[in-house]
C-alpha positions as a Markdown table, in Angstrom:
| # | Residue | x | y | z |
|---|---|---|---|---|
| 1 | Met | 73.1 | 103.5 | 32.8 |
| 2 | Leu | 73.2 | 100.7 | 35.3 |
| 3 | Glu | 77.0 | 100.6 | 35.4 |
| 4 | Ala | 77.3 | 104.4 | 35.7 |
| 5 | Ala | 74.9 | 104.4 | 38.7 |
| 6 | Arg | 76.8 | 101.5 | 40.3 |
| 7 | Ile | 80.2 | 103.4 | 39.9 |
| 8 | Ile | 78.8 | 106.5 | 41.5 |
| 9 | Tyr | 77.4 | 104.5 | 44.5 |
| 10 | Val | 80.7 | 102.7 | 44.9 |
| 11 | Ala | 82.6 | 105.9 | 44.8 |
| 12 | His | 80.3 | 107.5 | 47.4 |
| 13 | Glu | 80.4 | 104.5 | 49.7 |
| 14 | Asp | 83.4 | 105.9 | 51.5 |
| 15 | Ser | 81.2 | 108.8 | 52.7 |
| 16 | Lys | 78.4 | 106.7 | 54.2 |
| 17 | Asp | 77.6 | 109.4 | 56.7 |
| 18 | Lys | 76.4 | 111.8 | 54.0 |
| 19 | Glu | 73.3 | 111.1 | 52.0 |
| 20 | Phe | 73.1 | 112.0 | 48.4 |
| 21 | Glu | 70.6 | 112.2 | 45.6 |
| 22 | Leu | 71.6 | 110.7 | 42.3 |
| 23 | Glu | 70.7 | 113.0 | 39.4 |
| 24 | Val | 71.5 | 111.8 | 35.9 |
| 25 | Thr | 71.1 | 113.5 | 32.5 |
| 26 | Trp | 71.9 | 112.4 | 29.0 |
| 27 | Ile | 72.1 | 113.3 | 25.4 |
| 28 | Ser | 71.3 | 111.0 | 22.5 |
| 29 | Ala | 71.7 | 111.2 | 18.8 |
| 30 | Leu | 69.1 | 113.0 | 16.8 |
| 31 | Asp | 67.3 | 109.7 | 16.2 |
| 32 | Gly | 67.5 | 108.6 | 19.8 |
| 33 | Pro | 65.2 | 109.1 | 22.8 |
| 34 | Thr | 66.2 | 112.7 | 23.5 |
| 35 | Lys | 66.5 | 113.7 | 19.8 |
| 36 | Gly | 69.8 | 115.4 | 20.5 |
| 37 | Arg | 68.6 | 117.4 | 23.5 |
| 38 | His | 70.1 | 117.4 | 27.0 |
| 39 | Glu | 67.5 | 115.9 | 29.3 |
| 40 | His | 67.1 | 114.2 | 32.7 |
| 41 | Val | 67.1 | 110.4 | 32.5 |
| 42 | Pro | 63.5 | 109.1 | 32.7 |
| 43 | Lys | 62.5 | 108.5 | 36.4 |
| 44 | Asp | 61.7 | 104.8 | 35.9 |
| 45 | Leu | 65.2 | 104.1 | 34.3 |
| 46 | Leu | 66.9 | 106.1 | 37.0 |
| 47 | Glu | 65.1 | 104.2 | 39.8 |
| 48 | Glu | 66.0 | 100.9 | 38.2 |
| 49 | Ala | 69.7 | 102.0 | 38.0 |
| 50 | Glu | 69.7 | 103.1 | 41.6 |
| 51 | Lys | 68.1 | 99.8 | 42.7 |
| 52 | His | 70.7 | 97.9 | 40.8 |
| 53 | Ala | 73.5 | 100.0 | 42.3 |
| 54 | Lys | 72.3 | 99.5 | 45.8 |
| 55 | Lys | 71.9 | 95.7 | 45.3 |
| 56 | Ser | 75.4 | 95.5 | 44.0 |
| 57 | Leu | 76.8 | 97.2 | 47.1 |
| 58 | Glu | 75.1 | 94.6 | 49.2 |
| 59 | Gly | 76.6 | 91.8 | 47.2 |
| 60 | Asp | 73.1 | 90.3 | 46.3 |
| 61 | Asp | 73.3 | 91.2 | 42.6 |
| 62 | Asp | 75.2 | 88.1 | 41.3 |
| 63 | Asp | 72.2 | 86.3 | 39.9 |
| 64 | Asp | 70.4 | 89.4 | 38.4 |
| 65 | Asp | 73.2 | 91.0 | 36.5 |
| 66 | Glu | 72.5 | 89.5 | 33.1 |
| 67 | Glu | 68.7 | 89.9 | 33.4 |
| 68 | Asp | 68.9 | 93.6 | 34.4 |
| 69 | Asp | 71.3 | 94.4 | 31.6 |
| 70 | Asp | 69.0 | 92.8 | 29.1 |
| 71 | Glu | 66.1 | 94.9 | 30.3 |
| 72 | Met | 68.0 | 98.2 | 30.2 |
| 73 | Glu | 69.2 | 97.6 | 26.6 |
| 74 | Glu | 65.7 | 97.4 | 25.3 |
């Protein structure tokens, strides 16, 4: 999730004039968080991914990469 958001922000960086809203959905296996349904990513997870993506664009993300990845995997 973190990496997907970062890629989208990097790709959109060329169009800095235009603001955009990141909307992300996902589908998990039947035993996963969405129980096989197509749903929006939970707001807290999306906000964390956006925060991570914005920090990586600024170049301030070097020290936090590993810590953020661990949090998102849980």
